[in-house]
C-alpha positions as CSV (number, residue, x, y, z in Angstrom):
1,X,-16.3,10.8,-17.7
2,X,-15.9,7.4,-17.0
3,X,-16.2,6.3,-20.4
4,X,-13.6,5.0,-22.7
5,X,-14.0,5.0,-26.6
6,X,-11.9,2.7,-28.6
7,X,-12.0,0.9,-32.1
8,X,-11.6,-2.9,-32.2
9,X,-12.5,-3.4,-35.5
10,X,-8.9,-4.1,-37.7
11,X,-8.5,-6.0,-41.2
12,X,-6.2,-8.7,-40.1
13,X,-7.6,-10.8,-37.5
14,X,-6.0,-13.6,-35.6
15,X,-9.0,-15.6,-34.0
16,X,-9.4,-19.3,-33.1
17,X,-12.5,-21.4,-31.6
18,X,-15.0,-20.1,-29.6
19,X,-14.2,-20.9,-25.8
20,X,-16.4,-23.7,-24.8
21,X,-18.7,-23.8,-22.1
22,X,-17.4,-26.5,-19.9
23,X,-14.5,-28.7,-19.8
24,X,-10.8,-28.8,-20.2
25,X,-11.0,-26.0,-23.0
26,X,-13.6,-23.8,-21.4
27,X,-11.0,-21.4,-20.8
28,X,-8.4,-22.2,-23.6
29,X,-7.6,-20.1,-26.4
30,X,-5.1,-19.3,-29.0
31,X,-1.6,-17.6,-27.9
32,X,0.8,-16.2,-30.0
33,X,4.5,-16.3,-28.8
34,X,8.2,-15.7,-30.4
35,X,11.0,-17.2,-28.2
36,X,14.7,-17.8,-27.6
37,X,15.7,-14.9,-30.1
38,X,14.4,-13.0,-33.3
39,X,12.2,-10.1,-33.2
40,X,8.1,-10.4,-33.3
41,X,6.3,-7.4,-34.7
42,X,2.7,-7.5,-35.0
43,X,1.0,-4.0,-36.2
44,X,-2.8,-3.0,-36.5
45,X,-4.3,-6.4,-36.1
46,X,-7.1,-8.0,-34.1
47,X,-6.6,-10.7,-31.7
48,X,-9.4,-12.6,-30.1
49,X,-10.1,-15.9,-28.2
50,X,-6.9,-16.2,-26.6
51,X,-5.1,-16.5,-23.5
52,X,-5.1,-19.9,-21.7
53,X,-6.0,-19.6,-18.1
54,X,-3.9,-21.3,-15.2
55,X,-1.4,-22.2,-18.0
56,X,1.7,-20.5,-17.8
57,X,3.2,-19.0,-20.9
58,X,-0.1,-19.0,-23.1
59,X,-0.9,-15.0,-23.5
60,X,-2.4,-13.4,-26.4
61,X,0.8,-11.6,-27.4
62,X,4.1,-12.8,-26.2
63,X,7.8,-12.0,-26.1
64,X,9.3,-14.6,-24.6
65,X,13.3,-14.7,-23.9
66,X,13.9,-12.5,-26.8
67,X,16.5,-10.3,-24.6
68,X,17.4,-6.9,-26.2
69,X,14.8,-6.3,-29.1
70,X,14.7,-3.0,-30.4
71,X,12.9,-3.9,-33.3
72,X,10.2,-6.0,-31.5
73,X,6.8,-4.1,-31.9
74,X,3.2,-4.5,-30.7
75,X,1.6,-1.2,-32.0
76,X,-1.8,-0.3,-32.7
77,X,-3.6,-3.8,-32.1
78,X,-6.9,-4.6,-31.0
79,X,-6.8,-7.6,-28.1
80,X,-10.4,-8.9,-27.0
81,X,-11.7,-11.6,-25.3
82,X,-8.8,-13.3,-23.5
83,X,-8.9,-15.7,-20.8
84,X,-5.4,-15.1,-19.4
85,X,-3.8,-11.6,-20.4
86,X,-3.1,-9.3,-23.3
87,X,0.4,-8.8,-23.6
88,X,3.5,-10.2,-22.1
89,X,6.7,-9.0,-21.9
90,X,9.1,-11.4,-20.5
91,X,13.2,-11.2,-20.2
92,X,12.5,-8.9,-23.1
93,X,14.0,-5.4,-23.3
94,X,14.3,-2.2,-25.1
95,X,10.8,-3.1,-27.6
96,X,8.3,-0.9,-28.1
97,X,4.3,-1.5,-27.2
98,X,2.3,1.2,-28.7
99,X,-1.3,2.2,-29.5
100,X,-3.1,-1.0,-28.6
101,X,-6.3,-1.6,-27.1
102,X,-6.8,-4.6,-24.7
103,X,-10.6,-5.0,-23.8
104,X,-11.6,-7.9,-21.7
105,X,-8.1,-9.5,-21.4
106,X,-9.3,-11.3,-17.7
107,X,-6.4,-11.6,-15.4
108,X,-4.5,-8.8,-16.4
109,X,-3.7,-6.9,-19.5
110,X,-0.4,-5.7,-20.0
111,X,2.4,-7.8,-18.2
112,X,6.3,-7.6,-17.2
113,X,7.0,-11.2,-15.9
114,X,10.3,-11.8,-14.4
115,X,11.5,-8.3,-13.1
116,X,14.7,-8.0,-15.1
117,X,12.7,-6.6,-18.1
118,X,14.4,-3.0,-18.9
119,X,14.2,-0.2,-21.7
120,X,10.8,-1.2,-23.1
121,X,8.3,1.6,-23.8
122,X,4.7,1.3,-23.2
123,X,2.9,4.2,-24.8
124,X,-0.8,5.4,-25.4
125,X,-2.4,2.0,-24.6
126,X,-6.0,1.5,-23.6
127,X,-6.5,-1.2,-21.4
128,X,-10.4,-1.6,-20.2
129,X,-12.9,-4.2,-19.0
130,X,-16.6,-4.2,-19.8
131,X,-17.0,-4.2,-15.9
132,X,-14.1,-4.9,-13.1
133,X,-15.8,-8.3,-12.0
134,X,-15.5,-9.6,-15.7
135,X,-11.5,-9.5,-15.6
136,X,-11.5,-10.3,-11.6
137,X,-10.5,-13.9,-12.3
138,X,-7.6,-16.3,-11.0
139,X,-5.0,-16.9,-13.5
140,X,-1.5,-18.6,-13.9
141,X,-0.1,-15.0,-13.0
142,X,-2.3,-14.1,-10.1
143,X,-5.0,-14.6,-7.7
144,X,-8.0,-12.5,-8.7
145,X,-7.8,-10.1,-5.7
146,X,-4.6,-8.7,-7.7
147,X,-5.9,-8.9,-11.1
148,X,-4.7,-5.5,-13.1
149,X,-4.9,-3.9,-16.0
150,X,-1.1,-3.4,-15.9
151,X,0.5,-5.8,-14.0
152,X,4.5,-5.1,-13.1
153,X,7.6,-7.1,-12.0
154,X,9.6,-5.5,-14.3
155,X,9.7,-1.7,-13.4
156,X,12.6,0.0,-15.4
157,X,10.5,0.7,-18.2
158,X,9.0,3.7,-19.8
159,X,5.1,4.3,-19.0
160,X,3.7,7.3,-20.6
161,X,-0.2,8.3,-21.2
162,X,-1.9,5.0,-20.8
163,X,-5.5,4.6,-20.1
164,X,-6.9,2.3,-17.7
165,X,-10.4,1.4,-16.6
166,X,-12.7,-1.0,-14.5
167,X,-10.3,-3.4,-12.9
168,X,-10.0,-5.0,-9.5
169,X,-6.5,-2.7,-9.5
170,X,-5.9,-0.5,-12.6
171,X,-2.0,-0.7,-12.1
172,X,-0.3,-2.5,-9.8
173,X,3.5,-3.4,-9.2
174,X,3.7,-6.4,-6.1
175,X,7.1,-5.2,-5.4
176,X,7.0,-7.7,-2.2
177,X,5.7,-10.6,-4.0
178,X,8.6,-11.6,-5.8
179,X,11.5,-9.8,-3.9
180,X,14.0,-11.7,-6.0
181,X,12.7,-11.9,-9.2
182,X,11.0,-14.7,-10.9
183,X,12.0,-17.7,-13.4
184,X,15.4,-17.4,-15.0
185,X,15.8,-14.1,-13.0
186,X,15.2,-15.5,-10.0
187,X,18.1,-14.7,-7.2
188,X,19.4,-12.3,-9.7
189,X,17.4,-9.3,-9.4
190,X,15.3,-7.3,-6.7
191,X,12.4,-5.8,-8.5
192,X,11.2,-3.7,-5.7
193,X,14.3,-1.9,-5.6
194,X,14.5,-1.4,-9.3
195,X,14.5,2.1,-10.7
196,X,11.6,3.2,-12.8
197,X,11.8,4.5,-16.3
198,X,9.9,7.4,-17.5
199,X,6.4,7.9,-15.9
200,X,4.1,10.5,-17.3
201,X,0.8,10.6,-18.0
202,X,-1.5,7.5,-16.9
203,X,-5.2,7.8,-16.5
204,X,-6.8,5.3,-14.8
205,X,-10.2,5.0,-13.1
206,X,-13.0,2.5,-11.9
207,X,-10.7,0.4,-9.8
208,X,-12.7,-1.9,-7.6
209,X,-10.0,-1.9,-5.3
210,X,-6.9,0.3,-6.3
211,X,-6.5,2.5,-9.0
212,X,-2.7,3.3,-9.2
213,X,-1.0,0.7,-7.1
214,X,2.8,0.8,-7.2
215,X,3.2,-1.1,-4.0
216,X,6.6,-2.1,-1.8
217,X,8.6,0.2,-4.4
218,X,12.1,1.6,-2.9
219,X,14.2,2.2,-6.1
220,X,18.0,2.2,-5.4
221,X,21.1,2.5,-7.5
222,X,21.3,-1.0,-8.7
223,X,24.6,-2.4,-10.1
224,X,23.0,-4.2,-13.5
225,X,24.1,-5.5,-16.5
226,X,22.6,-3.5,-19.6
227,X,20.1,-4.8,-21.7
228,X,22.7,-6.0,-24.4
229,X,25.3,-7.3,-22.0
230,X,25.9,-11.2,-21.7
231,X,27.5,-13.1,-18.5
232,X,28.2,-16.4,-17.2
233,X,25.4,-18.3,-15.5
234,X,26.1,-21.6,-14.5
235,X,28.8,-21.8,-16.1
236,X,26.8,-21.1,-19.3
237,X,27.3,-17.8,-21.1
238,X,24.2,-16.0,-21.8
239,X,22.4,-12.5,-22.2
240,X,22.0,-11.0,-18.5
241,X,20.2,-7.7,-19.2
242,X,18.9,-6.3,-16.0
243,X,20.4,-8.8,-13.7
244,X,22.4,-7.5,-10.9
245,X,26.1,-7.6,-11.2
246,X,26.4,-8.5,-7.6
247,X,23.7,-11.1,-7.6
248,X,25.9,-14.0,-5.9
249,X,26.3,-11.6,-3.0
250,X,22.2,-11.2,-2.9
251,X,21.7,-13.8,-0.3
252,X,25.0,-13.7,1.9
253,X,26.5,-10.2,1.9
254,X,26.5,-6.4,0.9
255,X,24.9,-5.8,-2.6
256,X,23.6,-2.9,-4.4
257,X,20.0,-3.8,-3.2
258,X,20.9,-2.7,0.3
259,X,19.7,0.5,2.0
260,X,22.9,2.1,2.2
261,X,25.6,2.3,-0.2
262,X,29.6,1.2,1.6
263,X,30.2,4.7,2.7
264,X,27.0,4.6,4.5
265,X,24.9,7.1,2.1
266,X,21.6,6.8,1.3
267,X,21.5,3.9,-1.8
268,X,17.8,5.2,-3.0
269,X,17.1,7.0,-6.6
270,X,14.7,9.5,-7.0
271,X,12.2,8.6,-9.5
272,X,8.9,10.9,-10.3
273,X,5.5,10.2,-11.3
274,X,4.2,12.8,-13.5
275,X,0.6,13.9,-14.2
276,X,-1.6,11.0,-13.1
277,X,-5.5,11.4,-13.3
278,X,-7.0,8.9,-11.0
279,X,-10.8,9.0,-10.4
280,X,-13.9,6.3,-9.3
281,X,-11.5,3.9,-7.7
282,X,-12.0,2.7,-3.7
283,X,-7.9,3.5,-3.0
284,X,-5.3,5.5,-5.0
285,X,-1.6,5.0,-3.6
286,X,0.2,2.0,-2.0
287,X,1.3,0.5,1.5
288,X,4.7,1.3,1.5
289,X,6.7,3.7,-0.7
290,X,9.9,5.7,-1.2
291,X,12.0,7.8,-3.4
292,X,9.0,8.0,-5.5
293,X,7.4,11.4,-6.1
294,X,4.1,12.6,-7.3
295,X,4.1,15.7,-9.4
296,X,1.0,17.7,-11.0
297,X,-1.2,14.8,-9.8
298,X,-5.1,14.8,-9.8
299,X,-6.7,12.6,-7.4
300,X,-10.6,13.1,-7.7
301,X,-14.0,11.3,-6.8
302,X,-12.2,8.3,-5.0
303,X,-13.0,6.5,-1.8
304,X,-9.5,7.5,-0.4
305,X,-7.5,10.5,-2.4
306,X,-4.3,8.8,-1.4
307,X,-3.6,5.5,0.9
308,X,0.0,5.5,2.0
309,X,1.4,3.7,5.3
310,X,4.7,4.0,5.4
311,X,7.9,6.0,3.7
312,X,10.9,7.9,4.2
313,X,12.4,11.2,3.5
314,X,13.5,11.3,-0.2
315,X,17.1,10.8,-0.7
316,X,18.0,14.2,-2.3
317,X,16.6,15.6,0.9
318,X,14.7,18.4,-0.8
319,X,12.1,16.8,-3.2
320,X,8.4,17.0,-1.9
321,X,6.7,13.7,-1.6
322,X,3.5,15.2,-3.6
323,X,3.8,18.6,-5.2
324,X,1.7,20.8,-7.7
325,X,-1.2,18.4,-6.9
326,X,-5.0,18.2,-6.6
327,X,-7.4,15.9,-4.0
328,X,-10.6,16.8,-4.5
329,X,-14.4,15.4,-4.3
330,X,-17.8,16.4,-4.2
331,X,-21.2,14.9,-4.2
332,X,-22.1,16.1,-7.6
333,X,-23.4,14.0,-10.9
334,X,-19.8,12.5,-11.3
335,X,-19.0,11.7,-7.8
336,X,-18.5,7.8,-6.8
337,X,-20.6,6.7,-3.9
338,X,-18.9,6.6,-0.6
339,X,-16.0,8.8,-2.3
340,X,-14.3,11.7,-0.4
341,X,-11.4,13.7,0.0
342,X,-9.1,11.6,2.2
343,X,-5.5,11.6,2.0
344,X,-4.4,9.1,4.7
345,X,-0.8,9.5,5.1
346,X,2.4,7.8,6.3
347,X,4.1,7.5,9.1
348,X,7.7,7.0,10.9
349,X,10.7,8.8,12.0
350,X,11.2,11.0,8.8
351,X,10.1,14.1,7.2
352,X,6.8,13.9,4.7
353,X,6.9,17.2,2.6
354,X,3.9,18.3,0.7
355,X,4.2,21.5,-1.6
356,X,2.0,23.3,-3.7
357,X,-0.8,20.9,-3.0
358,X,-4.7,21.8,-2.8
359,X,-7.3,19.5,-0.9
360,X,-11.0,20.3,-1.9
361,X,-14.3,19.4,-1.2
362,X,-16.3,16.9,0.9
363,X,-13.7,15.5,3.2
364,X,-13.6,12.0,5.4
365,X,-11.5,11.1,8.1
366,X,-9.9,14.8,7.6
367,X,-8.3,16.1,4.1
368,X,-4.9,15.0,5.0
369,X,-4.2,12.9,7.8
370,X,-0.8,11.8,9.5
371,X,0.2,8.1,10.7
372,X,-2.3,5.4,8.7
373,X,-2.4,2.6,10.7
374,X,0.9,3.1,12.0
375,X,0.6,1.1,15.8
376,X,-2.6,-0.4,14.7
377,X,-1.5,-3.6,16.4
378,X,0.2,-1.8,19.4
379,X,-2.1,-3.5,22.1
380,X,0.1,-6.7,21.3
381,X,3.2,-5.2,20.4
382,X,4.0,-2.3,22.0
383,X,3.1,1.8,21.6
384,X,4.5,2.4,17.8
385,X,6.0,5.9,19.0
386,X,8.3,5.2,16.3
387,X,5.5,6.6,14.2
388,X,6.4,10.3,14.9
389,X,6.5,11.4,11.3
390,X,6.8,15.4,10.8
391,X,4.7,16.8,8.2
392,X,5.9,19.5,6.4
393,X,3.4,21.8,4.4
394,X,4.5,24.4,2.4
395,X,1.8,26.1,-0.2
396,X,-0.7,24.4,0.8
397,X,-4.4,25.2,0.3
398,X,-7.7,24.3,1.8
399,X,-10.5,24.8,-0.8
400,X,-14.2,24.9,0.2
401,X,-13.9,22.0,2.5
402,X,-17.1,20.6,4.1
403,X,-18.8,17.5,5.6
404,X,-16.5,15.1,7.5
405,X,-16.5,12.2,9.6
406,X,-17.4,13.4,12.9
407,X,-16.6,16.8,12.3
408,X,-14.5,19.1,9.7
409,X,-10.8,18.5,9.6
410,X,-8.1,19.6,7.5
411,X,-5.8,17.6,9.3
412,X,-5.7,14.8,11.7
413,X,-3.3,12.7,13.9
414,X,-3.7,9.3,13.2
415,X,-6.1,7.4,10.8
416,X,-7.6,3.8,11.0
417,X,-5.9,3.2,14.1
418,X,-2.6,5.0,13.8
419,X,-1.0,6.5,16.5
420,X,-2.5,9.5,17.3
421,X,-0.1,11.2,19.5
422,X,3.4,11.6,18.0
423,X,2.7,13.0,14.3
424,X,3.2,16.8,14.1
425,X,2.3,19.1,11.3
426,X,4.8,22.2,10.4
427,X,4.4,25.1,8.0
428,X,6.8,27.9,6.8
429,X,4.0,29.8,5.5
430,X,0.2,30.1,5.9
431,X,-0.6,26.5,5.3
432,X,-1.8,25.8,8.8
433,X,-3.8,28.9,9.3
434,X,-0.6,30.7,10.5
435,X,0.5,28.5,12.8
436,X,4.3,27.6,12.6
437,X,3.3,24.1,13.8
438,X,0.4,22.0,15.3
439,X,0.8,18.7,17.7
440,X,-1.6,16.4,18.8
441,X,-4.0,17.8,21.5
442,X,-3.5,14.8,23.5
443,X,0.1,16.2,24.7
444,X,-1.6,18.5,26.6
445,X,1.5,20.4,28.1
446,X,2.5,21.7,24.7
447,X,-0.8,24.1,25.4
448,X,1.3,25.6,28.0
449,X,4.2,26.6,26.3
450,X,4.3,30.6,25.1
451,X,3.1,31.0,21.5
452,X,0.7,27.9,21.8
453,X,-2.9,27.3,22.2
454,X,-5.6,25.0,21.3
455,X,-6.0,24.9,17.5
456,X,-10.0,23.9,17.3
457,X,-11.8,21.1,15.3
458,X,-10.1,22.4,11.8
459,X,-6.8,21.3,13.1
460,X,-8.2,18.1,14.8
461,X,-8.4,19.7,18.2
462,X,-4.6,19.9,18.2
463,X,-2.1,22.5,19.8
464,X,-1.2,24.9,17.8
465,X,2.4,26.9,18.2
466,X,3.9,29.6,16.6
467,X,7.3,28.1,17.3
468,X,8.7,24.9,15.5
469,X,8.1,21.3,16.9
470,X,10.3,18.7,15.5
471,X,11.0,14.9,15.9
472,X,13.2,13.2,18.1
473,X,14.0,9.7,17.9
474,X,16.7,7.9,20.1
475,X,17.8,4.6,18.8
476,X,18.8,2.2,21.4
477,X,19.9,-1.3,21.5
478,X,17.1,-3.9,22.5
479,X,18.2,-5.0,25.8
480,X,15.2,-7.6,26.8
481,X,13.1,-4.7,25.5
482,X,10.3,-7.3,23.8
483,X,7.2,-6.7,26.0
484,X,4.4,-3.6,26.1
485,X,5.8,-2.5,29.5
486,X,9.8,-3.1,29.7
487,X,12.5,-0.5,29.2
488,X,10.5,2.7,30.4
489,X,12.3,5.9,30.6
490,X,11.3,9.6,30.8
491,X,11.8,12.8,29.2
492,X,12.0,16.4,30.9
493,X,11.8,19.5,29.1
494,X,9.3,21.9,27.7
495,X,5.7,20.3,26.6
496,X,5.8,17.7,29.1
497,X,3.8,17.9,32.1
498,X,5.9,16.9,35.2
499,X,3.1,17.2,37.6
500,X,1.1,14.4,36.1
501,X,3.5,11.7,37.8
502,X,3.9,8.5,36.6
503,X,0.6,6.6,37.5
504,X,-0.1,3.2,35.8
505,X,-1.2,4.0,32.3
506,X,-2.4,0.3,31.4
507,X,-5.5,0.1,29.5
508,X,-7.1,-2.6,27.5
509,X,-8.5,-1.1,24.0
510,X,-9.5,2.1,22.6
511,X,-7.2,4.9,21.6
512,X,-6.1,5.8,25.3
513,X,-3.8,2.9,24.4
514,X,-1.7,5.2,22.4
515,X,-1.1,7.9,25.0
516,X,0.3,5.4,27.8
517,X,1.7,8.7,29.8
518,X,3.4,10.5,26.8
519,X,2.0,13.7,27.7
520,X,4.2,13.4,31.1
521,X,7.1,12.2,29.2
522,X,6.9,8.5,29.7
523,X,8.5,6.8,27.0
524,X,8.7,3.2,26.7
525,X,11.2,1.2,24.5
526,X,9.4,0.4,20.7
527,X,10.1,-1.2,17.5
528,X,10.0,0.4,13.9
529,X,6.7,-0.3,12.5
530,X,5.6,-1.4,8.8
531,X,8.1,-3.4,7.3
532,X,8.0,-7.0,8.8
533,X,9.6,-9.0,11.4
534,X,13.1,-8.9,11.0
535,X,13.3,-5.2,10.9
536,X,11.1,-4.6,13.7
537,X,12.9,-6.8,15.7
538,X,16.1,-5.7,15.1
539,X,15.3,-1.7,15.3
540,X,14.1,0.3,18.4
541,X,14.3,3.0,20.7
542,X,12.1,5.8,22.0
543,X,10.8,8.6,20.0
544,X,8.6,11.8,20.6
545,X,7.9,15.6,19.8
546,X,10.0,18.4,21.2
547,X,10.0,22.0,20.4
548,X,13.3,23.1,18.5
549,X,15.6,25.4,20.3
550,X,15.2,24.2,24.0
551,X,16.9,21.6,26.6
552,X,15.5,18.4,27.0
553,X,16.7,15.4,29.6
554,X,16.4,11.6,29.0
555,X,16.4,9.5,31.8
556,X,18.8,6.8,30.5
557,X,22.0,5.7,32.2
558,X,24.3,5.6,29.6
559,X,24.5,6.6,26.1
560,X,26.5,3.4,25.1
561,X,24.7,2.1,21.4
562,X,22.7,5.4,21.2
563,X,22.0,7.2,17.6
564,X,20.3,10.0,18.0
565,X,18.2,12.0,14.8
566,X,16.8,15.3,15.5
567,X,14.5,16.8,12.6
568,X,15.9,16.1,9.1
569,X,18.3,18.0,7.0
570,X,15.7,18.4,4.5
571,X,14.4,21.6,5.9
572,X,17.4,23.5,5.5
573,X,17.8,22.2,1.8
574,X,14.3,23.0,1.0
575,X,13.4,25.9,3.4
576,X,16.7,27.1,4.9
577,X,15.7,26.2,8.3
578,X,17.9,24.6,10.5
579,X,16.5,23.6,14.1
580,X,18.8,22.8,17.0
581,X,18.1,21.1,20.8
582,X,20.3,20.6,23.5
583,X,19.9,17.0,24.9
584,X,21.2,15.3,28.1
585,X,21.3,11.7,28.3
586,X,23.2,9.3,30.9
587,X,25.3,12.7,32.2
588,X,26.2,14.2,29.0
589,X,25.0,17.0,27.1
590,X,24.9,17.1,23.6
591,X,23.9,20.0,20.9
592,X,21.6,18.5,17.8
593,X,21.3,19.9,14.9
594,X,18.6,19.3,12.1
595,X,21.8,19.0,9.9
596,X,23.6,16.5,11.7
597,X,25.1,13.4,9.5
598,X,22.9,10.9,8.5
599,X,25.1,8.4,7.2
600,X,24.4,4.7,8.0
601,X,20.6,5.5,8.8
602,X,17.3,6.1,7.4
603,X,13.5,5.8,7.9
604,X,14.0,2.2,9.6
605,X,17.3,3.4,11.6
606,X,20.5,3.0,12.0
607,X,22.9,0.5,10.6
608,X,25.5,-0.3,13.2
609,X,26.8,-3.5,14.9
610,X,25.9,-1.8,18.3
611,X,21.9,-2.0,17.2
612,X,21.2,-5.9,17.0
């Protein structure tokens, strides 16, 4: 199952001297390049002993600044024994890379370099290392820890039916590494926000670190030049394919890389990863990813079936994050040591939606855990109640689950240090064993509500209810709330135990630090977690879990600068569910709805001058 069989023999061979055992030429082989214009076509040739480690631009097959080049083709080639990559596409668009075999192309296999590459098609290529450590080397492209079979800065290209095996990372897109592009594209593009092309049918396995690793990607509706268009740059008329039309505003004002459009609507673009097969890797997933959905994914025999920390509700408020997919593992002959069924999911103030998903076999912490790492550093920086993602499960099946770390759990609240109090799970069907919602067992007062009861080990000792439990987020100005004990308030209403009082909830370590009296309704101002310093310092407020259809009171003296989010419009669009809530704050009583307007706000909070 882990083998890749490929033919490396070709009748035409492009070859060079053997790599020397030492000295300056130790890692210096031949390189081929076409630069500055024209078309380069190489088909059914063998290229070997190529690539020059640590020398920029020295690759086995290299298109360099060919701009729109529909006549450029790399097809059917065998590339073997490289010391710096195999195929590099650099400021070249509309080209075809098809049916190539890349073997031991150290550092990386296929590379899109500057971030503006667009319209290229990468189809049925096979990228394999003998073992992952053979290709685990530093190069001019990246450090060894990010050595990858396919390494992408340019995202707006098609990837169809490629196979990648035995790399440190099989497919990697480091969206946060070059946020403004590279080389001649620097300052003219935002690669982490470039929409994907068609992405279908990738098979990857043997990732020593990650298999599929699409990290820090939030595709948006960019206003870009087409692949054949020209513009003026530094008083020079030149090809501008893939550049932002508003690139001069990238560092000084609103531009099309922003979260929101001028009218406040979400600027995201939905992309779908289809028909991926992932196995025998330590991790599959990403740290932060939004508006990218997975359809018909199979993840088996991995250390982590899915690894995901931060996300958002899809731009269309409808599409599931994951659907028609299988996450499975057993302890049979194909199982990798340490592998298990373990979907560590994201957190934040949004709805994470799974539809027609199956979890099967030997589980880890749980089959599905909400809130990976969210609040991991909370002793230093607050409670991270903004970790209150609501997970929506539709047609989710749990098949023959067994094993488990510390118990057999279908779901879990918090994992790997993540907040274990405020995530919640909901389902319109039998996905949660008949419960309509399950909240953390640490919110002890919810067990006293009518229709609620302890849900047992399968549901991580949560509280199962026959009524909907939803997220409530009150974004507020930061008026000196930068310490762990500043700006406390309290929420009153169903599920919060008034008789507990407000004792001293200080702690020094352990998960007791994650409760801080929230079962008594105690809330402390907190910052959004997960996107670095600037966003973290600017946006925060108060968050918790509430019972839909009920009335609550929040002990804040004023509504000035407050922005309230309750549940999500997705529930109506996907399932026809409309939630309501009555909230009294600052002497004003407000009816809230899950369908209320979400312009100028998102998973990282509102965009408004009233919130510094």
